[in-house]
C-alpha positions in Angstrom: -25.7 -15.8 14.7 -27.0 -12.2 14.5 -25.8 -8.9 15.8 -27.6 -5.6 16.2 -26.8 -3.1 13.5 -24.6 -0.3 14.8 -23.8 3.1 13.3 -21.3 4.4 15.8 -18.1 2.6 16.8 -17.3 -1.0 16.2 -14.9 -3.3 18.1 -12.4 -4.4 15.5 -10.3 -6.7 17.7 -10.9 -9.4 15.2 -9.6 -12.8 16.3 -6.7 -14.0 14.2 -7.4 -17.1 12.3 -5.7 -19.1 9.6 -7.6 -17.5 6.8 -6.6 -14.5 4.8 -8.6 -11.3 4.5 -7.5 -9.5 1.3 -8.8 -6.0 1.0 -8.4 -4.0 -2.2 -8.6 -0.2 -2.3 -7.8 2.7 -4.5 -8.4 6.5 -4.1 -10.8 6.5 -7.1 -12.8 3.9 -8.9 -11.6 2.5 -12.3 -8.0 1.9 -11.1 -8.1 -1.9 -11.5 -9.1 -3.1 -8.0 -12.1 -5.1 -9.1 -10.4 -6.7 -12.1 -7.4 -7.9 -10.0 -9.5 -9.1 -7.0 -11.8 -11.1 -9.3 -8.8 -12.8 -11.0 -7.0 -13.5 -7.7 -10.2 -14.9 -6.1 -10.8 -17.2 -9.1 -7.2 -18.3 -9.0 -7.4 -19.0 -5.3 -10.5 -21.1 -5.8 -9.0 -23.0 -8.7 -6.2 -24.1 -6.3 -8.8 -25.7 -4.0 -9.0 -22.9 -1.5 -12.5 -22.1 -0.2 -12.8 -18.5 -1.4 -15.3 -15.8 -0.8 -15.4 -12.7 -3.0 -17.2 -9.9 -1.3 -18.1 -6.6 -3.0 -19.1 -3.7 -0.7 -18.5 -1.0 -3.3 -22.3 -0.9 -4.0 -22.1 2.4 -5.9 -19.8 0.9 -8.6 -20.8 -2.8 -8.3 -19.5 -5.0 -11.1 -18.4 -8.3 -9.7 -21.4 -10.4 -10.4 -21.7 -8.9 -13.9 -18.0 -9.4 -14.7 -18.2 -13.1 -13.7 -21.7 -13.7 -15.1 -22.9 -15.1 -11.7 -25.8 -12.9 -10.7 -28.5 -14.4 -8.6 -32.0 -13.0 -7.9 -32.0 -13.6 -4.1 -28.5 -14.7 -3.2 -26.9 -11.3 -3.2 -25.8 -8.4 -1.0 -28.8 -6.2 -1.6 -31.3 -8.9 -0.6 -29.3 -9.6 2.6 -29.3 -5.9 3.4 -33.0 -5.5 2.8 -33.8 -8.5 5.1 -31.4 -7.3 7.7 -33.1 -3.9 7.7 -36.5 -5.5 8.1 -35.4 -7.3 11.3 -33.0 -4.6 12.5 -30.3 -7.2 12.8 -27.6 -8.4 10.5 -28.7 -11.8 9.3 -26.7 -14.9 8.7 -25.1 -14.7 5.3 -25.1 -18.4 4.4 -28.3 -18.2 2.4 -27.1 -15.2 0.4 -23.8 -16.7 -0.9 -23.8 -18.1 -4.4 -21.3 -20.4 -6.2 -21.5 -22.0 -9.7 -23.4 -25.0 -8.4 -26.1 -23.0 -6.7 -26.3 -20.7 -9.8 -26.8 -23.7 -12.0 -29.6 -25.0 -9.9 -31.5 -21.7 -9.7 -30.6 -19.6 -12.7 -29.4 -21.8 -15.6 -32.9 -22.3 -17.1 -33.5 -18.5 -17.3 -30.0 -17.7 -18.6 -28.9 -20.6 -20.8 -26.4 -18.5 -22.6 -24.3 -18.2 -19.5 -24.2 -21.8 -18.6 -20.8 -22.5 -20.4 -19.3 -19.5 -18.6 -20.5 -20.4 -15.1 -19.5 -24.0 -15.5 -15.9 -23.0 -15.8 -15.9 -21.1 -12.5 -14.6 -23.3 -9.6 -17.2 -24.4 -7.1 -14.9 -23.3 -4.3 -15.6 -19.6 -5.4 -18.5 -18.0 -3.6 -19.8 -14.5 -4.3 -21.4 -12.1 -1.8 -22.0 -9.1 -4.0 -24.7 -6.9 -5.4 -26.5 -8.5 -8.4 -26.9 -7.2 -11.9 -30.6 -6.9 -11.1 -30.1 -4.1 -8.6 -31.2 -0.7 -9.7 -28.1 1.6 -9.5 -30.2 4.2 -7.8 -31.1 1.7 -5.1 -27.5 1.5 -4.0 -27.7 5.0 -2.4 -30.4 3.7 0.0 -28.7 0.5 1.1 -28.2 0.5 4.9 -24.4 0.1 5.1 -22.9 0.2 8.6 -19.5 0.2 10.2 -20.0 -3.2 11.8 -20.8 -5.0 8.5 -17.2 -5.9 7.4 -16.4 -7.4 10.8 -19.7 -9.4 10.8 -19.2 -10.6 7.3 -15.6 -11.7 7.9 -16.6 -13.4 11.2 -19.4 -15.3 9.5 -17.3 -16.4 6.6 -14.6 -17.6 8.9 -17.1 -19.7 10.8 -18.2 -21.2 7.5 -14.6 -22.3 6.8 -13.5 -19.8 4.2 -9.8 -19.7 3.8 -9.6 -16.7 1.5 -11.9 -13.7 1.9 -11.5 -11.0 -0.7 -13.1 -7.6 0.0 -13.7 -5.0 -2.8 -14.5 -1.8 -0.8 -15.5 1.8 -1.8 -12.9 4.3 -2.6 -14.7 6.9 -0.6 -13.2 7.0 2.9 -16.4 8.5 4.3 -18.3 5.3 3.4 -19.1 3.4 6.7 -17.5 0.1 5.6 -14.2 1.5 4.1 -12.1 2.4 7.2 -13.1 -0.7 9.1 -12.3 -3.0 6.2 -8.8 -1.4 5.9 -8.2 -2.2 9.6 -9.3 -5.8 9.3 -7.1 -6.6 6.3 -4.4 -9.2 6.7 -3.4 -8.3 3.1 -4.0 -4.8 2.0 -3.7 -4.1 -1.7 -3.6 -0.4 -2.6 -3.8 0.4 -6.3 -2.3 3.5 -8.0 -2.1 4.4 -11.6 0.8 6.9 -11.8 -1.3 10.0 -12.0 0.3 12.6 -9.7 -2.9 13.7 -8.0 -3.9 10.1 -7.3 -0.5 9.3 -6.0 -0.4 12.3 -3.6 -3.9 11.5 -2.2 -3.0 7.8 -1.9 0.2 8.7 0.0 -1.8 10.9 2.4 -4.2 8.0 3.1 -1.4 5.5 3.6 0.3 7.8 6.2 -3.1 8.2 8.0 -3.6 4.4 8.0 -0.1 3.7 9.4 -0.5 6.4 12.0 -3.9 5.0 13.1 -3.2 1.3 12.7 0.6 1.0 13.3 2.7 -1.3 11.1 0.6 -2.7 8.2 2.7 -5.8 7.4 0.4 -7.0 4.6 0.5 -3.6 2.7 1.2 -4.1 -1.0 1.3 -1.2 -3.5 0.3 -2.3 -7.0 1.0 0.1 -9.8 -1.4 -0.3 -12.7 -0.8 0.5 -16.3 2.3 2.7 -15.7 5.2 0.4 -14.9 7.9 2.9 -15.9 6.7 5.4 -13.3 7.4 3.2 -10.3 10.4 5.2 -9.0 8.4 8.5 -9.1 5.4 6.9 -7.5 7.5 5.3 -4.7 8.9 8.8 -3.9 5.5 10.3 -3.6 4.0 7.5 -1.6 7.0 6.9 0.7 6.4 3.2 0.1 7.8 0.6 -2.3 5.8 -0.6 -5.3 5.2 -4.3 -4.8 4.3 -5.2 -8.4 3.5 -3.3 -11.6 0.7 -4.4 -13.8 1.1 -4.0 -17.6 -1.2 -1.9 -19.7 -3.0 -4.9 -21.0 -5.5 -4.4 -23.9 -6.7 -8.0 -23.7 -8.4 -7.3 -20.4 -11.3 -5.5 -22.1 -11.6 -8.2 -24.7 -11.6 -11.0 -22.1 -14.2 -9.1 -20.0 -16.6 -9.4 -22.9 -16.1 -13.2 -22.7 -16.5 -12.9 -18.9 -13.0 -14.3 -18.4 -11.3 -13.0 -15.3 -7.7 -11.7 -15.6 -5.7 -10.6 -18.7 -2.7 -11.7 -20.7 0.3 -13.7 -19.6 2.1 -10.9 -17.9 -1.0 -9.7 -16.0 -1.9 -13.2 -14.9 1.7 -13.8 -13.7 1.3 -11.0 -11.2 -2.0 -12.5 -10.1 -0.4 -15.9 -9.6 2.5 -14.3 -7.8 0.2 -12.7 -5.3 -1.7 -15.9 -4.7 1.6 -17.7 -4.2 2.8 -15.0 -1.8 -0.1 -15.3 0.5 0.5 -19.0 0.8 -2.2 -20.6 -1.4 -0.3 -23.4 -3.2 -2.1 -25.5 -5.8 -4.0 -28.3 -4.1 -5.7 -29.7 -7.2 -5.8 -29.1 -10.9 -9.1 -28.2 -12.5 -9.5 -28.4 -16.2 -9.8 -24.9 -17.8 -11.0 -23.9 -21.2 -10.2 -20.2 -21.3 -9.1 -20.5 -24.9 -10.7 -17.4 -26.3 -13.7 -19.2 -27.9 -16.9 -17.3 -28.1 -18.8 -17.3 -24.8 -20.1 -14.8 -22.2 -21.4 -11.6 -23.7 -19.8 -12.3 -27.1 -21.6 -15.6 -27.3 -24.9 -14.0 -26.3 -24.5 -11.1 -28.8 -23.5 -13.5 -31.6 -26.8 -15.3 -31.6 
């Protein structure tokens, strides 16, 4: 299925299905959206849920690097380039990558990452910019308003039960506003900074005014749990959960391990529970802090 690329309006009367579309947004980058979505998507897939992790924040792309699963051709920028050539959005099936596909195509050229990728559940698929993309290339990628709808529709047809979208902070980016409207679960991250809270509050009011009741709206306060009452007053919305200031996140990121310490991961697990993804099967995990990922590469 293909659709013509559009730059004006897009029909967002998305047919409701049994899957969950989880959109993460913050008013600025660096407020913890990507870290949380990565961890939640991995946890969903570990529970046997067919999960897609989509990154549309091309100017600050980090998903494929954080998880170690970059692919030369199965990535967002290749899909966008091919779509531009044909003037139509192409089927995305051949641009998705999971651990099995990565092992087939990339393991021989990146043997140091094999132990990392082997621990990722096969039910996790990425549709994200690769680490091979030139950061300056991101400014020329042909993003359009209809892209989020098209991607969600395609993933739904492919049987994905959980679709996580990491979107740009900039409201003027074509994909941002549409993605917010398509969310069945909308995670908005704040960090307690007064300017960030004021701006976020303004955007929430605008969203609710334009979209009506956002039942899946969840405010997540990152690294400032003691400020929840003040933030709630500014936002006019309750804080759903507070994430701790977790120094282990940085250390684990060097090992390419999603998530953080026990308290951080308990919030991730709580979210996955809340949206109805119960554990279907148990997969053996070895996130024991042994050297792997970037530490393993650098130690050689």
